[in-house]
N, C-alpha and C positions, 0 to 999 in steps of 0.2 A: 083590835087596832094592829095594823101591820108594823113590822120593825122599821120600815122605811119612814112611816109617818112619825113614829116615836123618835127616830133619829133626827128627822127634820125639826121637830119641836125642841129637842135638846139643843140642836144647832142654833135655832132662833133664840133660845134662852141664853146661851153662851154669847151670842152676838150682842144681845141687848146688855148683858152684864159687862161685856168688854167695852161697849160704846159709852154707856152711862156711868159705869163705876170704875173703869180703868182695868189695868192688867191684874191687880190684886183681887178685884171682884170676879174677874174671869176665872182665875185659879180657884177661888173659893167655890164658885158654882160648879166647876168641873170636878173638884174633889168631893163635894157633897153629892153630886150626881153619881160618881163612882161608888161611894159608900151606899147610896140608895140602891144601886144596881145589885151590889153584893148582898145586901140585906134582903132584897126582893127575891133573888135566886135562892137564898137560904130558906126563906119562908115558903117558897114554892116546893122545896124539896129537891131542887136540882143540884144543890151544893151542900156538902157536909163540912162541919168544922174541921174534921180530920184531913180534909183536902189541903188545908193551908200548912199542915205540919208534917205531912207525909213526904219522904224523900222522893226525888225525881224518879229514880229507878227503884223499883220495889224489891231489888235484891238486898239481902242482908249480908253484911260483910263481917 
């Protein structure tokens, strides 16, 4: 499935959550989608736990 289709499905889900559940449901769906994205990238091996704790520049001071 292409990224465009996945993005469209996510947009539709956010639209339904915002329409039927209000702004709070919209934020909840968006936050859970972001968490799912990060977990998915972690499980695929594209992301490592150290990436969150590494300084921006890799220079040691």
